[in-house]
Structures are given as structure tokens and as C-alpha cells.
One Martini backbone bead per residue (centre of mass of N, CA, C, O) as a GRO file, in nm:
protein
  107
    1UNK     BB    1   8.458   6.776  -2.871
    2UNK     BB    2   8.234   6.879  -2.648
    3UNK     BB    3   8.089   6.800  -2.359
    4UNK     BB    4   7.778   6.764  -2.256
    5UNK     BB    5   7.591   6.885  -2.006
    6UNK     BB    6   7.433   6.751  -1.723
    7UNK     BB    7   7.216   6.881  -1.508
    8UNK     BB    8   7.166   6.646  -1.316
    9UNK     BB    9   7.467   6.593  -1.251
   10UNK     BB   10   7.524   6.876  -1.135
   11UNK     BB   11   7.323   6.863  -0.901
   12UNK     BB   12   7.436   6.613  -0.762
   13UNK     BB   13   7.721   6.722  -0.718
   14UNK     BB   14   7.635   6.969  -0.548
   15UNK     BB   15   7.493   6.812  -0.321
   16UNK     BB   16   7.737   6.649  -0.230
   17UNK     BB   17   7.908   6.898  -0.159
   18UNK     BB   18   7.715   7.012   0.055
   19UNK     BB   19   7.727   6.771   0.246
   20UNK     BB   20   8.030   6.772   0.292
   21UNK     BB   21   8.042   7.056   0.408
   22UNK     BB   22   7.845   7.002   0.651
   23UNK     BB   23   8.057   6.767   0.755
   24UNK     BB   24   8.358   6.914   0.718
   25UNK     BB   25   8.458   6.885   0.446
   26UNK     BB   26   8.666   6.929   0.192
   27UNK     BB   27   8.602   7.179  -0.053
   28UNK     BB   28   8.519   7.402  -0.333
   29UNK     BB   29   8.379   7.590  -0.164
   30UNK     BB   30   8.256   7.920  -0.138
   31UNK     BB   31   8.306   8.171   0.106
   32UNK     BB   32   8.086   8.438   0.211
   33UNK     BB   33   8.157   8.723   0.404
   34UNK     BB   34   7.987   8.959   0.591
   35UNK     BB   35   8.051   9.285   0.703
   36UNK     BB   36   7.933   9.392   1.013
   37UNK     BB   37   7.908   9.636   1.204
   38UNK     BB   38   7.895   9.687   1.540
   39UNK     BB   39   7.830   9.991   1.485
   40UNK     BB   40   7.522  10.184   1.472
   41UNK     BB   41   7.388  10.502   1.382
   42UNK     BB   42   7.064  10.551   1.420
   43UNK     BB   43   7.023  10.855   1.449
   44UNK     BB   44   7.171  10.937   1.188
   45UNK     BB   45   6.995  10.786   0.994
   46UNK     BB   46   6.731  10.928   1.068
   47UNK     BB   47   6.827  11.221   1.017
   48UNK     BB   48   6.905  11.174   0.711
   49UNK     BB   49   6.581  11.113   0.660
   50UNK     BB   50   6.397  11.318   0.809
   51UNK     BB   51   6.293  11.164   1.084
   52UNK     BB   52   6.111  11.071   1.315
   53UNK     BB   53   6.078  10.830   1.529
   54UNK     BB   54   5.794  10.746   1.446
   55UNK     BB   55   5.837  10.743   1.137
   56UNK     BB   56   6.068  10.540   1.136
   57UNK     BB   57   5.921  10.310   1.275
   58UNK     BB   58   5.680  10.293   1.073
   59UNK     BB   59   5.850  10.262   0.801
   60UNK     BB   60   6.046   9.995   0.930
   61UNK     BB   61   5.925   9.821   1.186
   62UNK     BB   62   5.971   9.966   1.457
   63UNK     BB   63   6.000  10.019   1.775
   64UNK     BB   64   6.004  10.297   1.961
   65UNK     BB   65   6.157  10.181   2.207
   66UNK     BB   66   6.388  10.050   2.056
   67UNK     BB   67   6.489  10.304   1.919
   68UNK     BB   68   6.550  10.455   2.180
   69UNK     BB   69   6.763  10.255   2.287
   70UNK     BB   70   6.959  10.282   2.053
   71UNK     BB   71   7.003  10.595   2.069
   72UNK     BB   72   7.098  10.577   2.386
   73UNK     BB   73   7.276  10.294   2.417
   74UNK     BB   74   7.130  10.047   2.571
   75UNK     BB   75   7.117   9.924   2.281
   76UNK     BB   76   7.161   9.688   2.008
   77UNK     BB   77   7.140   9.591   1.712
   78UNK     BB   78   7.009   9.289   1.560
   79UNK     BB   79   7.034   9.120   1.295
   80UNK     BB   80   6.805   9.222   1.069
   81UNK     BB   81   6.802   9.512   1.182
   82UNK     BB   82   7.100   9.573   1.125
   83UNK     BB   83   7.081   9.536   0.819
   84UNK     BB   84   6.864   9.744   0.759
   85UNK     BB   85   7.024   9.985   0.870
   86UNK     BB   86   7.263   9.960   0.677
   87UNK     BB   87   7.094   9.998   0.419
   88UNK     BB   88   6.983  10.279   0.501
   89UNK     BB   89   7.264  10.410   0.508
   90UNK     BB   90   7.355  10.334   0.201
   91UNK     BB   91   7.033  10.287   0.053
   92UNK     BB   92   6.737  10.428   0.102
   93UNK     BB   93   6.593  10.438  -0.172
   94UNK     BB   94   6.584  10.135  -0.230
   95UNK     BB   95   6.432  10.050   0.024
   96UNK     BB   96   6.180  10.217  -0.028
   97UNK     BB   97   6.113  10.092  -0.302
   98UNK     BB   98   6.071   9.809  -0.195
   99UNK     BB   99   5.857   9.867   0.034
  100UNK     BB  100   5.666  10.063  -0.177
  101UNK     BB  101   5.658   9.979  -0.481
  102UNK     BB  102   5.785  10.164  -0.681
  103UNK     BB  103   5.646  10.147  -1.005
  104UNK     BB  104   5.452   9.919  -0.895
  105UNK     BB  105   5.218   9.676  -0.908
  106UNK     BB  106   5.001   9.528  -0.707
  107UNK     BB  107   4.870   9.187  -0.688
   0.00000   0.00000   0.00000
């Protein structure tokens, strides 16, 4: 007969493992690293979406000046902006659906 798992014991075990991991101890934790490319062609992403700079900035929450700097190569996107741009490059329809709640009623 198999031993029934106690959810509380599992949570405690997981939390202890998380603390050990944070303290630098070797654990059985699996680390998943996402590779984000160093360079993202913002202008190409925008053009593929058939949007003007202003429309692209308005649609996805970017400053028009920041967008201009990215496209001219004076600056590069960082952090969450870089991830949003990568998602727009790979699956713009899904991102638009998420942002504009297509097919769902807003509560």
C-alpha cells in the first residue's frame, strides 16, 4: 500500500529546500534560465506590426522618445521592456489579446 502524502509536510519540505537554496547550499532545486537576446531590432518589430512610432508607443506603453532612441541605436531596451519587445516579436497577436482583453469582459 502506498503512503498517502501529507500536503503540509510537502510544503514544509519545499520551504526548507528554498531556504537552503537561498543560503547557497546544494539542493535538488531545478534552475531554469531564459535566454534573452542582447540585441532586439525594435524598428523591425514595429514595422512588422504596421504601426507608426506614436501608435506603437501608445499601444504598448513606451515613451516616444525612448522608442526613438532604441530605433536609432542610441540606447538599448532593458529589463521588462526588453522582454515585452521580445514577446511582441515572437507572438504579437497573443500580447495584443492579453493587453486588450479580446473576447473577455472586463470586470
